[in-house]
C-alpha positions in Angstrom: -65.8 16.8 -0.4 -66.3 16.9 -4.1 -65.9 20.2 -6.0 -67.4 20.6 -9.4 -66.5 23.8 -11.3 -69.2 25.6 -13.2 -69.2 27.2 -16.7 -65.7 28.1 -17.9 -63.9 27.2 -14.7 -61.2 24.6 -14.1 -60.2 22.9 -10.8 -56.4 22.4 -10.6 -54.7 20.3 -8.0 -51.7 22.4 -7.0 -48.3 20.8 -7.0 -46.7 20.5 -3.6 -43.5 22.5 -3.1 -40.4 20.6 -2.0 -38.3 22.1 0.7 -35.4 23.8 -1.0 -31.9 23.6 0.3 -28.8 25.6 -0.8 -25.7 23.9 0.4 -26.4 23.2 4.0 -28.9 26.0 4.4 -32.7 25.5 4.2 -34.7 28.2 2.4 -37.8 29.1 4.5 -41.2 28.4 2.9 -42.0 32.1 2.8 -38.8 32.9 0.8 -39.4 30.2 -1.8 -41.0 31.1 -5.1 -44.4 29.4 -5.5 -45.0 27.0 -8.3 -47.6 27.9 -10.9 -48.3 24.4 -12.3 -50.7 21.7 -11.4 -52.9 18.9 -12.7 -56.5 19.4 -13.9 -58.8 17.6 -11.4 -62.2 18.7 -12.7 -63.5 20.9 -15.5 -66.7 23.0 -15.8 -69.6 22.2 -18.2 -68.8 24.9 -20.8 -67.2 22.5 -23.3 -67.1 25.2 -26.1 -64.3 27.2 -24.3 -62.6 24.6 -22.2 -59.6 23.2 -24.1 -58.0 21.1 -21.4 -59.0 17.7 -20.0 -58.8 16.0 -16.6 -55.3 14.8 -16.0 -53.5 17.5 -18.0 -50.6 19.2 -16.4 -51.1 22.9 -16.8 -49.4 26.2 -16.1 -51.6 29.0 -14.8 -51.4 32.7 -14.1 -49.5 33.5 -10.9 -52.3 35.6 -9.4 -55.3 33.7 -10.7 -58.1 31.9 -9.0 -59.4 31.0 -5.6 -57.4 28.6 -3.3 -59.4 25.7 -1.8 -58.4 22.9 0.5 -60.2 19.5 0.3 -59.2 16.0 1.3 -55.8 17.2 2.5 -54.9 18.6 -0.9 -54.7 22.2 -2.1 -56.7 23.2 -5.2 -57.1 26.3 -7.3 -60.3 27.2 -9.0 -59.5 29.3 -12.1 -61.2 30.5 -15.3 -59.9 28.8 -18.5 -58.5 32.1 -19.6 -56.1 32.0 -16.7 -54.7 28.6 -17.9 -51.6 29.6 -19.9 -50.3 26.3 -21.2 -50.4 22.5 -21.1 -47.1 21.1 -19.9 -46.0 17.9 -21.8 
């Protein structure tokens, strides 16, 4: 399935979270803090306000967007205003 964002929206492929381990104890998935970075997979057609490009690694607002799943990957559809920074 191909997802094409509209207007000022950006589709971000969410980074997968590695299983965390402290000493010999595994931290359950529910207790781990979720990452808020990902890679821009698609951008909307409002080029005047979109300042990122496909392939950029970005940091986004923790509570932003709509989660989607396609092709076995997790994506987040957010407004460009919810993209906080480009990570270099």
